[in-house]
N, C-alpha and C positions, 0 to 999 in steps of 0.2 A: 722460623721467620716467615715460611711460607703459609703456615696455619694462621698466624697473626694477620697476614695479608688478606686471606680469605675471610677471616673473621670481620675485618672492617668493611669488606665488600657485602658481607651479609647485613652489617648492621646498617649500612646506606640503604639496603633494599627494605629492612625492617623499618625504618624510619620514612619509607616511600619517597626518599630523595633520588628519584630515578637518574637525574644529570650526573650527580656525585657518584652514584654506583656504576654508571657507564664509564666515567673518567677513572675510577679506581680500577676496574676490570682491564682497562687498556693498559695500566701501568704494570699489572702484576705479570710475572713469568714463573712458571712451575717446571718442574722436570720429572714429576712422577704420574703415572697413568691415572691414579686415583684423583689426584689434584688437578690434573689436566680436564678430567670428566666434569669435576666439581665447577672449575673455572668456566667451562663452557656453558654449563646449564645456568650458572648465575649470570653471565654475561647476556644468555638469552632472554632471561627474565628482565633485565635492565632495558634490553633493545626493545621488547615488546611494549614495555611501558612507554617508551619514548616514540612509538609509533614506527619503529624501524623493522618492518615486518620481514624483509628480506634477509636483513642481518640476524635478526631473530632466529629464522629458520635456519640459516648457515650455523649458527652456534649451537642450536638444540639438536641438530642432526650429528654434529660432532660429538655432543654430550650422550646422546644415543649409543652412538658406536663405543664409546668409552666404557659406559656402563654396562653394555652388552657383552663386552670382551671380559670385563671384570667378574661377570656373572652376577651383577647388582639388577636382578631382574625387576624388582619394584620401581627402583629409579629409571630403568630404562623403558618401563611401560609407561611412567609418568611423562617422560619426554615423548613418547609415541602418541599418547593421547593428545598432548599439547600440538604436536605436528599435524594430527588430524584436523584440529581447530585452524592452525596457521594455514595450511594449504586450501582449506575450505575457504578462508577469507581471501585467499589469492585467486580463487575461482578455478581451482584444480580438484574437482572431484574425485578423479580416479586416484590421483595420488593420495588425496585425503583418505579415501577408502582403505588404500594399501597399509597406511600408517595404523589404522584401527585393527587390521587383521593382525599386524606384527605386534600391536599391545596385546592381543588376545593370546599369540603365541608365546610371548616371554612370560606371561602370567600363568600359563597352563598349569605348572606345578606349585604354584604358590598358594598359601593359605588365603582366607578371605582377609582384604586389607582395603586401605582407602583408596589405593591405585585400582583396585578390581571395582569398587563403587564408581570411580570416575569413568572407567571403561563402560560399564553397564548403563550408566546414564548416557553417555553418548551414543551407546547402541539403541537406547530407549529412544533419542532424538531422532536418530535415523529411521527407526521403525515408525515414529509418528509422522515424519515427513513424507514417508512412503504409504501412508494411509492404514498402517497396520496398528490400530488402536489397542487391541488386545494385547500384542505382543509389547507394545511401549508400556502399557500400564502394568503388565506382570514385572518387566525389568525395573522400572522405576520403583514400584512398590517394594520389590527385594532390596533395593538400595536404601530405602527408609529403614528397614530393619537392620541393615548393615551399619548404616550411619549411627543409630541409636546405640547399637552395641559397642562401635568404636568410640562412642560419644564425639563424632565429628560434626560441628555445626554447619561447616561449609558444605558437606555432603548431604546433610539432612535437609538444609534450606534448598539446595539446588534440586534435590529429589522431590521435594514438596511443590516446587514451582513447576516441574515438568509433569506431575501428576495433575496440577491445577489446569494446565493448558490442555490436557488430553481430556479431562472431564469437560471443559468448556467445549472443546470440538464435538464431544459426544452429546452436547445440548444440555449438560447438567451445570448450568451457570452458576447457581448459587453455592453448590458444593466446590466447584473449580475455583470461585473467587474466595472462598474460605481457606482453601489450601494456599493460594497466593498470598493471602492475609497472613497466614502462618508463618509462611516464608519471609514476608516482610519484617515480621517481628525480629527475627535474628538480625537483620541488617539495621533495623532502629535500635536495636540494643548494642549495636557495635561489636557482634560476635563473629562477624565474617571478615574473611580477608577481602581486600580490595576487589579482585576479580569476582568472587562470588556475589558481592554487594552488587556490583554492576549487572550482573547477570540476572540477578532477582529484580531489581528495579526496572531493567528494561523489559523483562518478561511481563511484569504487572502493567506497564504503561501499554505495551503492545497489546495485551488482552483488553484493556480499557478501551482502545482506540477501535479495535475491531467489533467491539459490542456497542460503541457509540456512547460510552459513558466518558463524555468529555469534561465533566467538572472533575471526576476523580483522576483522569488523565492529566489535567492541567495541574491539579495539585501536587501530584508525585512528579510531573515533569520538572516543576520549579524546584522541588526539594533534591531531586536527582541531579539536576544541573549544577546546583550549589556543590553537590559532593563531587560531581565530576570535573568541576574546575579545579579542584584540589590535585588532579591528574591530568594537566593540561595536554600532555603529549600523546597520550593514550587514545583509544577509539572512542571511550565512553563520552566525552564532551561532545563529538560529532554526532553520535547516535542520538544522544539527549537532545541535540538541536533539531535534528530531524523530527522528533516526536513533538518538540515545541512548535515547529512549523505546521505540523499537521493541526494542532489545537488552534493556533492563531489563524490558519486558513479557514476552519471551520467556524471561528467565531467572527469572521469578516475582516480581520486585520491583515488584509493581503500583502500590502507593502512591508510590514514588519515580517510576515511569514516568508516573504521572498528572500529578505535579508538572511534570516536565520538558516534557511535551507541553502543558500548559495554559500555560505560560510562553511555549513557542514560538508558540502560537496569537496572543498578543499581539504579540510581537516581529515576526512576519512579516505582520500584518493591513495595515500600511500600504505593505509593500514587495513582497510576493509573494501575490497572492490564492490562486494555485493551491497553494503549499506550505502557507498557512494553513488551507487546506480540509483538506489531508492532516493536519495537526496536530489540528484539531477532530475529524476521523475516527478518529485515534489515541486521542484522549480518549474518545469514544465506545465505542471497543472496550474500553480498558482499564476504563471504569466498568461495561460489560456483564459483563466477567469479574469484577468486584468485587461484581456484584449491585445495583449502584446504577443501577437502569434509568431512573429520572427523569433523573438527570443524563446518562446515555447518550443518552437521547431529545434532550435539549436539544442536546449536542454534535453528534450527527449532523444535526439541523435546521440547525444554523450551518453545517455543512461543506456541505451541500446548498444553502444560500443562496449560499455563496462559488463553489461549483464547478458548480453548475446541474444536478447529477445525483446521484443516490444511490451508495452503494457497498456492496461484499459485506458489511462489518460490520453494516450497517443491516438486512440480511436476517436476521442471526443474532439481532439486537435484537428483530425482528419476531417470530421464532420463540419467542423467550424470553417474549415477551408473549401467546403463544398465537393469533397473527394468522398463520396458516399460509400462507394463500392469498396475503397481501400479502408474505411472505417470499419466496415462490416467484416471484411477479411480478418483484421486485426483483432477485433474483439471475439470473434468466433473462436479464433486460434487461441486467445488468452483464457477463455472459458473451457475449452477443450482441454488445454493443458493443466488447469488447476482441478485435481481431482481430490486431493488429501485433506482439503478443509472447507467445509460448508460456510465458514464466515467469509473465507477469502472469495469463495464463488459469490456470496452475497454482495460483495463490493462490485463485482463485475457484472452482474445479471442486469441491474438498472442501466448499465451503459449500452448492454446487448438490446435491451428492449428499445432504447431511445434510437440507437443506430438502425435497428431492424426496421422501425416504423419508417424512419427517412428513406430506407431501401424499399419500402413496400413489401417487406416480407413479414407480413403480419401473422404468419404461422410461427415462424422463429420467435416473434415478440410474445406470442401466447404461451409458448413453452417455457421461455425464459422467466415470463411473469409468474407462471404457475409454481415454478420451482422456488422463486422468491419468497411466494406467499408460504410455501411449505416451510422454509428456513425459518422466516419470521414467527410462524407459528410455534416452531421448536424451540426457539431461543426466548421469543417473547420479550425482547428488550425494547424500549420506547423508540429507539433509533432505527432498529430493523423493521419495526411496525410501521413508522412513518415512511421509510423508504419503500416497503411494499405496497402501501396505500397509495402513494405518489405515483409509483410506478403504473399500478393498476389504473389510476385515473388517466394517465398518459395514453394508455392503450385503449381505454373506453373512449377518449376524445378522438382517437385515430378511427374508432368503430362508429363514430357518430352516435355514440350510446347516450341517451339523456341523463343516464345516472352519473356521467362524467363530473358534471358541476358539484354534486354531493360528495362525491368520493374525493376530488381535489380540494374542496373546502376543509374536509376532515384532515387531508394530510397537510394543509398549509397550518391548521390549527396546531398540528402534532409538532411540525418543524419550529413554529413559533414558540412553543413550550420548551423545546431543546435549546432555543437560542442561537440558531444557525442560520444567519440572514441570507446567505446565497441560495440554500435551498428553499427558504421561504419565499424569496422573490422568484425564483424560477416557477416554483408551484403556483404562485399567484399569477403569473404570466399565463401558464395552462388554464388556471381558473377563469381568467378573463376571457380567453377563447372559448371555453366552455359555455360560459354565461351568454356570451354573444350568439352562440350557436343556438342557444336555448330561447332567444328573443329578449333576454335581459339586458339591454344596452347600459342601462344606468350601472347595474352592478358590474358588467364588464369594465366600463371605464374606470370605476373605483379601484377595481383589481389591477388593472394596469398601471394606474396613478401609483398605487400602493408599491408595485414592483419596480417602477422606474424610480421611485424615490429611494427604495432600499438598495438598489444597485448603484445609485449615484453615492450614497453614503459609504459604501464599501470600496468603491472605484472599480466595480466590475463591469465590463463592457461586453462580455460574450453573449449574452442573451438580450442586448440592448436592442438589437435589429428585431427580435421578435416582439419585444414590447412595442416598439415603433410600428411594426406592421399591424399589431393588435389595436392601436389607438387610432389608426385611420379609419375613416367612414367605412361602413359595411360594404362588402363586395356585391354586385348585383346577381340576383338569381340564385344567392347561397353559395356563390363559388368561393373556394377556399383561396387563401393567397397563392399557393402553388398552382392551382387551376388558373387563376389570372396570369400567372407568369407565362404557362403553356400557351394560353389564348393570345397573349400579346405576341408571342413568337409565331404562332399560327398565322396572325394578321400580318405579319412581317414576311410571310411567305416561305417560311422554313419547314423542311420536312421533318418527320418524325426522328429520322437520325441526326439531323442537325440540332433539334431540340434536346434530344439525349445528350449530346456532346456538349451544348452550351449549359446545361442544368446538372451536368454529372449524374444523370439519371440512365436506367436501362431502356432499351427501346420499348419492351413490354410495360414498364411503368408509364412511359409517355402515352402509349397507346390506352391504358386503362384511364389515365387522366382525359384523354380526348373523349373517350366514351361517356366519362361522367359528365364532361362539359356540355356535350350535345344533348344529353338528358336534362341537366338542369336548366339550359337555355332554350330547349325544345327546337333544335334544328337537326338536319341529317347531313349538312355538308361543310367542308372547310369554308367555302365561299359564304355560306349564311352566318358561320361562327364569326368570320372576318367583319362581316357587316355588323353583328351584334357588338363587337368589340368598339368599332367606330362610333356606333350609336351611343354607347355607355361611357364614351371618353376614357377607354382602357388603352389605347394606343399611344404610345410615346409619354405615358405617365407612370410615376411610382406612387402606388397607393399606401 
């Protein structure tokens, strides 16, 4: 009778009817240690697919203890590997690490088996995350051989995707994507379990996003979302929605992107805190682009509560809020903490350059731009190259380098080819500033008009102020917009300390602006600078 009951529960799981499996599991009562361990493990599986992670952990820990006491080392190890992942999703890295060590212990005297392969893959992922690519590659390669000898499609596909991601981080993009494509064949052919299918799908899409291959990411995201919606209670629909939000954001569909990311936040909250934090951060960045800074602030705060640390998008929000020093502190910390993946660093470095220029730390901006140039040269993807060139153009503009206009035109063309309107509009805004500095007022106005139209089409408001500043009549004596702001406050009788507080700048930066102003307008005193401001109608106006 007990065997029949468990067989029915197993059949519900095989059909992927997770609610029925959970209901069946609650009705079953057993009185033997073997069946108790079996039942706990099956209940854990149903709870996982229903997104009930705490319940899943409770059942799986009970199953581990049962199998361990029975001496069933392989099934105990399978539970331990699962608990490594579950506690990682819950944001408990120390507990997670302990379960991986326990899996290693219970398999110490076992022959090579699929459970050992699963353990080795998790150790490879840990080594990869820690930046030890050689160790990660050695472990994952061993698993490929083991999977083929055991004829385990799940194990082989997961190992291939792990190797693919390692190769990509090594800069071997074509070979890495080839491994991911091979892993995807198993999924497309329907040879994988639901878990392995989701893992391979998500890995490929994540790689495409890091490399800036939005067309490929969009194609696989739509296919994966359709698959994931057949498992509506698990983590996969939410993760797919985050990926879809990223693609929509980059394509300029900001309102749609916000809806997808907001839905993902709630779907993932009970099952995967890390990905829920990513979803909230996406909401924050989308709202920042829309100009909804209050909503952006709330989303980033929630992301930080869940993840325990800020992200690069928050630095851009702080910059939009005029909190330059806070922005620099945040992005500097993010870059310092990201040591394992050059592609992840490549997402942060343009932010660091942008913020460092605003903070007048051109040395830091130079260093970040140089590193980004190196990463773009190594990976040589169109998106990374466009990012590096536009970042270099931003820095040249800050240095008043005449080459800025040509660099930014090249960057705008590259972004246009990639069909990412926000990046195109932002770069054209910078291009307009560079053309104006070069004396090409007609070209500058054309660039500003194009940027304004594109920002309007996608509903973005973050850089609208910059465009508005650029379209105003040129400042006298070649003064920059910031220098006009400083001069206006000088004319109002404010001290350097007062100006620094009002503009969220350091006193050192204000002093540098003051020196530049005096040189450009040919005066040597604050009184003469004040007279110049009144003569040129700069006081009490917004240019």
